[in-house]
C-alpha positions as YAML, in Angstrom:
chain: A
units: angstrom
residues:
- id: 1
  name: UNK
  ca: [120.13, 92.05, 92.51]
- id: 2
  name: UNK
  ca: [120.19, 91.69, 96.32]
- id: 3
  name: UNK
  ca: [117.41, 93.42, 98.28]
- id: 4
  name: UNK
  ca: [117.80, 94.34, 101.94]
- id: 5
  name: UNK
  ca: [115.40, 92.86, 104.47]
- id: 6
  name: UNK
  ca: [112.46, 95.25, 104.75]
- id: 7
  name: UNK
  ca: [112.19, 97.59, 107.73]
- id: 8
  name: UNK
  ca: [108.54, 98.21, 106.90]
- id: 9
  name: UNK
  ca: [105.80, 96.26, 105.18]
- id: 10
  name: UNK
  ca: [103.19, 98.46, 103.51]
- id: 11
  name: UNK
  ca: [99.78, 96.78, 103.27]
- id: 12
  name: UNK
  ca: [97.30, 98.17, 100.75]
- id: 13
  name: UNK
  ca: [93.79, 96.65, 100.61]
- id: 14
  name: UNK
  ca: [92.41, 97.10, 97.10]
- id: 15
  name: UNK
  ca: [89.24, 96.39, 95.17]
- id: 16
  name: UNK
  ca: [89.10, 96.65, 91.37]
- id: 17
  name: UNK
  ca: [91.45, 99.62, 91.22]
- id: 18
  name: UNK
  ca: [92.85, 98.64, 87.82]
- id: 19
  name: UNK
  ca: [95.49, 101.04, 86.52]
- id: 20
  name: UNK
  ca: [94.44, 103.66, 89.10]
- id: 21
  name: UNK
  ca: [96.79, 101.87, 91.50]
- id: 22
  name: UNK
  ca: [99.89, 102.57, 89.39]
- id: 23
  name: UNK
  ca: [100.45, 106.26, 90.27]
- id: 24
  name: UNK
  ca: [99.77, 105.43, 93.92]
- id: 25
  name: UNK
  ca: [102.58, 102.86, 93.90]
- id: 26
  name: UNK
  ca: [104.80, 105.26, 91.95]
- id: 27
  name: UNK
  ca: [104.43, 107.93, 94.62]
- id: 28
  name: UNK
  ca: [104.89, 105.42, 97.43]
- id: 29
  name: UNK
  ca: [108.16, 104.00, 96.11]
- id: 30
  name: UNK
  ca: [109.45, 107.48, 95.35]
- id: 31
  name: UNK
  ca: [108.66, 108.61, 98.91]
- id: 32
  name: UNK
  ca: [109.78, 105.67, 101.06]
- id: 33
  name: UNK
  ca: [113.55, 105.73, 101.58]
- id: 34
  name: UNK
  ca: [113.97, 102.69, 103.84]
- id: 35
  name: UNK
  ca: [113.92, 99.07, 102.63]
- id: 36
  name: UNK
  ca: [110.30, 98.05, 102.27]
- id: 37
  name: UNK
  ca: [107.93, 95.54, 100.79]
- id: 38
  name: UNK
  ca: [104.51, 96.48, 99.42]
- id: 39
  name: UNK
  ca: [101.64, 93.99, 99.65]
- id: 40
  name: UNK
  ca: [98.58, 94.89, 97.59]
- id: 41
  name: UNK
  ca: [95.83, 92.58, 98.84]
- id: 42
  name: UNK
  ca: [92.62, 91.82, 96.93]
- id: 43
  name: UNK
  ca: [89.74, 89.40, 97.51]
- id: 44
  name: UNK
  ca: [89.48, 87.65, 94.14]
- id: 45
  name: UNK
  ca: [91.92, 86.30, 91.53]
- id: 46
  name: UNK
  ca: [90.08, 88.24, 88.80]
- id: 47
  name: UNK
  ca: [90.28, 91.60, 90.59]
- id: 48
  name: UNK
  ca: [91.36, 94.24, 88.05]
- id: 49
  name: UNK
  ca: [94.13, 95.42, 90.40]
- id: 50
  name: UNK
  ca: [96.15, 92.22, 89.96]
- id: 51
  name: UNK
  ca: [97.27, 92.64, 86.32]
- id: 52
  name: UNK
  ca: [98.42, 96.20, 86.99]
- id: 53
  name: UNK
  ca: [100.46, 95.16, 90.05]
- id: 54
  name: UNK
  ca: [101.97, 92.09, 88.39]
- id: 55
  name: UNK
  ca: [103.02, 94.15, 85.38]
- id: 56
  name: UNK
  ca: [104.47, 96.77, 87.69]
- id: 57
  name: UNK
  ca: [106.44, 94.21, 89.69]
- id: 58
  name: UNK
  ca: [107.84, 92.50, 86.61]
- id: 59
  name: UNK
  ca: [108.78, 95.78, 84.96]
- id: 60
  name: UNK
  ca: [110.26, 97.75, 87.81]
- id: 61
  name: UNK
  ca: [109.94, 96.63, 91.39]
- id: 62
  name: UNK
  ca: [110.10, 93.05, 92.69]
- id: 63
  name: UNK
  ca: [109.33, 94.23, 96.23]
- id: 64
  name: UNK
  ca: [105.73, 94.97, 95.15]
- id: 65
  name: UNK
  ca: [103.44, 91.95, 95.40]
- id: 66
  name: UNK
  ca: [99.82, 91.27, 94.49]
- id: 67
  name: UNK
  ca: [98.20, 88.88, 96.99]
- id: 68
  name: UNK
  ca: [94.79, 87.22, 96.94]
- id: 69
  name: UNK
  ca: [93.28, 87.18, 100.42]
- id: 70
  name: UNK
  ca: [91.68, 83.90, 101.51]
- id: 71
  name: UNK
  ca: [90.64, 85.04, 105.01]
- id: 72
  name: UNK
  ca: [87.28, 86.35, 103.76]
- id: 73
  name: UNK
  ca: [85.91, 89.27, 101.79]
- id: 74
  name: UNK
  ca: [86.31, 92.94, 102.64]
- id: 75
  name: UNK
  ca: [89.03, 95.41, 103.61]
- id: 76
  name: UNK
  ca: [89.37, 94.23, 107.20]
- id: 77
  name: UNK
  ca: [90.13, 90.70, 106.05]
- id: 78
  name: UNK
  ca: [92.55, 92.00, 103.41]
- id: 79
  name: UNK
  ca: [94.42, 94.02, 106.04]
- id: 80
  name: UNK
  ca: [94.56, 91.01, 108.40]
- id: 81
  name: UNK
  ca: [95.90, 88.89, 105.55]
- id: 82
  name: UNK
  ca: [98.55, 91.46, 104.69]
- id: 83
  name: UNK
  ca: [99.73, 91.79, 108.29]
- id: 84
  name: UNK
  ca: [99.84, 87.99, 108.62]
- id: 85
  name: UNK
  ca: [102.16, 87.76, 105.59]
- id: 86
  name: UNK
  ca: [104.33, 90.78, 106.45]
- id: 87
  name: UNK
  ca: [108.07, 90.20, 106.75]
- id: 88
  name: UNK
  ca: [109.02, 93.46, 108.45]
- id: 89
  name: UNK
  ca: [108.69, 94.23, 112.18]
- id: 90
  name: UNK
  ca: [106.68, 97.36, 111.34]
- id: 91
  name: UNK
  ca: [103.51, 97.34, 109.22]
- id: 92
  name: UNK
  ca: [101.95, 100.46, 107.70]
- id: 93
  name: UNK
  ca: [98.40, 100.31, 106.36]
- id: 94
  name: UNK
  ca: [97.56, 102.79, 103.64]
- id: 95
  name: UNK
  ca: [94.78, 103.08, 101.08]
- id: 96
  name: UNK
  ca: [94.78, 102.24, 97.38]
- id: 97
  name: UNK
  ca: [93.05, 105.48, 96.39]
- id: 98
  name: UNK
  ca: [96.00, 107.82, 96.98]
- id: 99
  name: UNK
  ca: [94.33, 109.76, 99.80]
- id: 100
  name: UNK
  ca: [97.28, 109.24, 102.18]
- id: 101
  name: UNK
  ca: [100.66, 110.97, 101.99]
- id: 102
  name: UNK
  ca: [103.30, 108.26, 101.38]
- id: 103
  name: UNK
  ca: [106.11, 110.63, 102.41]
- id: 104
  name: UNK
  ca: [105.03, 109.99, 106.01]
- id: 105
  name: UNK
  ca: [105.57, 106.23, 105.93]
- id: 106
  name: UNK
  ca: [109.22, 106.63, 106.93]
- id: 107
  name: UNK
  ca: [108.32, 108.87, 109.87]
- id: 108
  name: UNK
  ca: [105.53, 106.62, 111.08]
- id: 109
  name: UNK
  ca: [107.86, 103.62, 110.86]
- id: 110
  name: UNK
  ca: [110.57, 105.35, 112.88]
- id: 111
  name: UNK
  ca: [108.07, 106.17, 115.63]
- id: 112
  name: UNK
  ca: [107.27, 102.46, 115.99]
- id: 113
  name: UNK
  ca: [110.96, 101.61, 115.92]
- id: 114
  name: UNK
  ca: [111.41, 104.06, 118.80]
- id: 115
  name: UNK
  ca: [108.89, 102.21, 120.94]
- id: 116
  name: UNK
  ca: [105.26, 103.15, 120.22]
- id: 117
  name: UNK
  ca: [102.96, 100.30, 119.23]
- id: 118
  name: UNK
  ca: [100.65, 102.44, 117.08]
- id: 119
  name: UNK
  ca: [101.73, 105.52, 115.14]
- id: 120
  name: UNK
  ca: [98.81, 107.43, 113.63]
- id: 121
  name: UNK
  ca: [98.69, 109.92, 110.80]
- id: 122
  name: UNK
  ca: [96.25, 112.51, 112.20]
- id: 123
  name: UNK
  ca: [93.99, 114.79, 110.18]
- id: 124
  name: UNK
  ca: [92.69, 116.49, 113.29]
- id: 125
  name: UNK
  ca: [95.79, 117.60, 115.19]
- id: 126
  name: UNK
  ca: [97.44, 121.00, 114.55]
- id: 127
  name: UNK
  ca: [99.02, 120.90, 111.11]
- id: 128
  name: UNK
  ca: [96.64, 118.20, 109.87]
- id: 129
  name: UNK
  ca: [93.86, 118.65, 107.35]
- id: 130
  name: UNK
  ca: [91.16, 116.76, 105.51]
- id: 131
  name: UNK
  ca: [90.41, 117.92, 101.98]
- id: 132
  name: UNK
  ca: [87.16, 116.66, 100.50]
- id: 133
  name: UNK
  ca: [85.27, 113.49, 101.34]
- id: 134
  name: UNK
  ca: [81.63, 113.00, 102.40]
- id: 135
  name: UNK
  ca: [80.44, 115.51, 105.00]
- id: 136
  name: UNK
  ca: [78.82, 112.91, 107.27]
- id: 137
  name: UNK
  ca: [81.94, 110.76, 107.29]
- id: 138
  name: UNK
  ca: [84.10, 113.80, 108.14]
- id: 139
  name: UNK
  ca: [81.84, 114.86, 111.00]
- id: 140
  name: UNK
  ca: [81.64, 111.39, 112.51]
- id: 141
  name: UNK
  ca: [85.38, 110.70, 112.36]
- id: 142
  name: UNK
  ca: [86.33, 114.16, 113.66]
- id: 143
  name: UNK
  ca: [83.95, 113.96, 116.61]
- id: 144
  name: UNK
  ca: [85.00, 110.39, 117.42]
- id: 145
  name: UNK
  ca: [88.65, 111.38, 117.27]
- id: 146
  name: UNK
  ca: [88.25, 114.42, 119.50]
- id: 147
  name: UNK
  ca: [86.20, 112.70, 122.18]
- id: 148
  name: UNK
  ca: [88.51, 109.66, 122.27]
- id: 149
  name: UNK
  ca: [91.49, 111.99, 122.61]
- id: 150
  name: UNK
  ca: [89.92, 114.16, 125.33]
- id: 151
  name: UNK
  ca: [88.11, 111.56, 127.42]
- id: 152
  name: UNK
  ca: [89.65, 108.15, 126.69]
- id: 153
  name: UNK
  ca: [93.17, 109.55, 126.21]
- id: 154
  name: UNK
  ca: [93.97, 107.16, 123.38]
- id: 155
  name: UNK
  ca: [97.08, 109.07, 122.28]
- id: 156
  name: UNK
  ca: [95.79, 110.37, 118.94]
- id: 157
  name: UNK
  ca: [93.10, 112.78, 117.75]
- id: 158
  name: UNK
  ca: [92.39, 110.59, 114.73]
- id: 159
  name: UNK
  ca: [91.79, 107.06, 115.98]
- id: 160
  name: UNK
  ca: [89.55, 106.19, 113.01]
- id: 161
  name: UNK
  ca: [92.10, 106.98, 110.29]
- id: 162
  name: UNK
  ca: [93.35, 103.79, 108.63]
- id: 163
  name: UNK
  ca: [96.74, 105.33, 107.79]
- id: 164
  name: UNK
  ca: [98.76, 103.98, 110.71]
- id: 165
  name: UNK
  ca: [101.96, 102.10, 111.50]
- id: 166
  name: UNK
  ca: [101.91, 99.13, 113.87]
- id: 167
  name: UNK
  ca: [104.42, 97.10, 115.80]
- id: 168
  name: UNK
  ca: [103.76, 93.69, 114.24]
- id: 169
  name: UNK
  ca: [104.60, 91.85, 117.45]
- id: 170
  name: UNK
  ca: [101.97, 93.92, 119.28]
- id: 171
  name: UNK
  ca: [99.34, 93.07, 116.64]
- id: 172
  name: UNK
  ca: [100.16, 89.38, 116.80]
- id: 173
  name: UNK
  ca: [99.91, 89.49, 120.59]
- id: 174
  name: UNK
  ca: [96.55, 91.27, 120.90]
- id: 175
  name: UNK
  ca: [94.96, 89.83, 117.76]
- id: 176
  name: UNK
  ca: [92.46, 91.38, 115.36]
- id: 177
  name: UNK
  ca: [88.75, 90.76, 115.86]
- id: 178
  name: UNK
  ca: [87.51, 93.11, 113.12]
- id: 179
  name: UNK
  ca: [86.08, 91.25, 110.16]
- id: 180
  name: UNK
  ca: [84.53, 94.07, 108.13]
- id: 181
  name: UNK
  ca: [85.18, 97.65, 107.09]
- id: 182
  name: UNK
  ca: [88.18, 99.71, 108.14]
- id: 183
  name: UNK
  ca: [87.67, 99.61, 111.90]
- id: 184
  name: UNK
  ca: [90.98, 97.80, 112.48]
- id: 185
  name: UNK
  ca: [92.71, 101.15, 113.03]
- id: 186
  name: UNK
  ca: [90.28, 102.03, 115.81]
- id: 187
  name: UNK
  ca: [90.39, 98.50, 117.26]
- id: 188
  name: UNK
  ca: [94.17, 98.41, 117.61]
- id: 189
  name: UNK
  ca: [94.30, 101.96, 118.99]
- id: 190
  name: UNK
  ca: [91.67, 101.06, 121.59]
- id: 191
  name: UNK
  ca: [93.55, 97.89, 122.54]
- id: 192
  name: UNK
  ca: [96.81, 99.81, 122.94]
- id: 193
  name: UNK
  ca: [94.99, 102.24, 125.25]
- id: 194
  name: UNK
  ca: [93.45, 99.44, 127.34]
- id: 195
  name: UNK
  ca: [96.92, 97.89, 127.73]
- id: 196
  name: UNK
  ca: [98.41, 101.34, 128.49]
- id: 197
  name: UNK
  ca: [100.90, 100.99, 125.64]
- id: 198
  name: UNK
  ca: [102.26, 104.08, 123.85]
- id: 199
  name: UNK
  ca: [100.46, 105.59, 120.86]
- id: 200
  name: UNK
  ca: [101.81, 108.60, 118.95]
- id: 201
  name: UNK
  ca: [100.61, 110.78, 116.09]
- id: 202
  name: UNK
  ca: [101.91, 113.09, 113.39]
- id: 203
  name: UNK
  ca: [99.86, 115.57, 111.36]
- id: 204
  name: UNK
  ca: [98.77, 114.54, 107.89]
- id: 205
  name: UNK
  ca: [96.88, 116.08, 104.98]
- id: 206
  name: UNK
  ca: [94.27, 113.67, 103.66]
- id: 207
  name: UNK
  ca: [93.05, 114.24, 100.09]
- id: 208
  name: UNK
  ca: [89.85, 112.76, 98.72]
- id: 209
  name: UNK
  ca: [90.54, 110.29, 95.92]
- id: 210
  name: UNK
  ca: [91.04, 112.02, 92.56]
- id: 211
  name: UNK
  ca: [89.47, 109.21, 90.52]
- id: 212
  name: UNK
  ca: [87.38, 106.09, 90.95]
- id: 213
  name: UNK
  ca: [84.77, 105.43, 93.62]
- id: 214
  name: UNK
  ca: [85.24, 105.13, 97.36]
- id: 215
  name: UNK
  ca: [84.29, 101.78, 98.91]
- id: 216
  name: UNK
  ca: [83.63, 103.22, 102.37]
- id: 217
  name: UNK
  ca: [80.12, 102.35, 103.64]
- id: 218
  name: UNK
  ca: [79.19, 104.51, 106.64]
- id: 219
  name: UNK
  ca: [75.77, 103.01, 107.46]
- id: 220
  name: UNK
  ca: [76.98, 99.41, 107.28]
- id: 221
  name: UNK
  ca: [80.17, 99.87, 109.28]
- id: 222
  name: UNK
  ca: [79.13, 102.44, 111.90]
- id: 223
  name: UNK
  ca: [77.95, 99.86, 114.51]
- id: 224
  name: UNK
  ca: [81.32, 98.12, 114.31]
- id: 225
  name: UNK
  ca: [83.14, 101.40, 114.91]
- id: 226
  name: UNK
  ca: [80.90, 102.10, 117.89]
- id: 227
  name: UNK
  ca: [81.90, 98.79, 119.45]
- id: 228
  name: UNK
  ca: [85.58, 99.79, 119.52]
- id: 229
  name: UNK
  ca: [84.77, 103.38, 120.47]
- id: 230
  name: UNK
  ca: [83.08, 102.11, 123.64]
- id: 231
  name: UNK
  ca: [85.81, 99.56, 124.26]
- id: 232
  name: UNK
  ca: [88.49, 102.30, 124.44]
- id: 233
  name: UNK
  ca: [86.96, 103.71, 127.64]
- id: 234
  name: UNK
  ca: [87.47, 100.61, 129.77]
- id: 235
  name: UNK
  ca: [90.04, 100.01, 132.53]
- id: 236
  name: UNK
  ca: [93.52, 98.65, 132.01]
- id: 237
  name: UNK
  ca: [93.75, 95.08, 130.73]
- id: 238
  name: UNK
  ca: [96.59, 92.59, 130.46]
- id: 239
  name: UNK
  ca: [96.88, 90.74, 127.17]
- id: 240
  name: UNK
  ca: [95.36, 87.47, 128.46]
- id: 241
  name: UNK
  ca: [92.30, 89.26, 129.80]
- id: 242
  name: UNK
  ca: [92.15, 91.44, 126.68]
- id: 243
  name: UNK
  ca: [91.84, 88.44, 124.38]
- id: 244
  name: UNK
  ca: [89.29, 86.83, 126.69]
- id: 245
  name: UNK
  ca: [87.17, 89.99, 126.80]
- id: 246
  name: UNK
  ca: [87.13, 90.72, 123.05]
- id: 247
  name: UNK
  ca: [85.41, 87.81, 121.29]
- id: 248
  name: UNK
  ca: [85.31, 87.74, 117.52]
- id: 249
  name: UNK
  ca: [82.20, 87.14, 115.49]
- id: 250
  name: UNK
  ca: [82.45, 83.37, 116.03]
- id: 251
  name: UNK
  ca: [82.58, 83.77, 119.82]
- id: 252
  name: UNK
  ca: [86.32, 83.09, 120.11]
- id: 253
  name: UNK
  ca: [89.15, 85.48, 120.75]
- id: 254
  name: UNK
  ca: [90.54, 86.39, 117.34]
- id: 255
  name: UNK
  ca: [94.18, 86.70, 116.33]
- id: 256
  name: UNK
  ca: [95.80, 88.12, 113.25]
- id: 257
  name: UNK
  ca: [96.55, 84.54, 112.19]
- id: 258
  name: UNK
  ca: [93.05, 83.14, 112.65]
- id: 259
  name: UNK
  ca: [90.79, 82.60, 109.69]
- id: 260
  name: UNK
  ca: [87.06, 83.13, 110.30]
- id: 261
  name: UNK
  ca: [84.88, 80.06, 110.52]
- id: 262
  name: UNK
  ca: [82.71, 81.32, 107.66]
- id: 263
  name: UNK
  ca: [83.77, 83.64, 104.85]
- id: 264
  name: UNK
  ca: [81.19, 85.93, 103.32]
...
């Protein structure tokens, strides 16, 4: 069977999801109409997600791949690893818990194909909604999204949402400095704003995960989000200056292809 070259690579960071991942992949493949590849990225070879994905791929869908990230532990490293190995010119990051609406992957991809570098699924624009989730997390993300939209003019009301599509060439050009948490979505939105590149959004309905446990850690990751929140307010930067002004945790400008000097 011949498979078309993918128009979009879907990257899903996962941690011990086991068989919970199966209905998420089912819904994704049912919803996405364009040629795609799906990269489910975990940190360890014995992660319980791997057997479920391998069985799924062998049984039904060879475009679904389980990948073991060797960039370092955590969701940020898994996302970097997935983007680094993406074949398509557009990359969509979505979560393994089923909170995102996979029917919007096509629309987000088409926005990037039309010229935006970041296309965000927004819970906080008209028509969007967030159902469930921790109250503190909702308040922080909503307030961050509104103030970034009003005052930094980042192009979306939901800069912190991880459910976004990216122009892969843009990501490779500006690099990814995030090494922990899910702040990559905010980082790349802030970088697009500083470079005055187009960002667009569509409304989405986010649903709290129906099973399992969330791996989001507000207290641990909040300082990292604040770094990129502040960064979004700066003046225009060209890519050379951008990379010089955004050192990674080792003191060097990070790229999507760089591995950290020390893994956790």
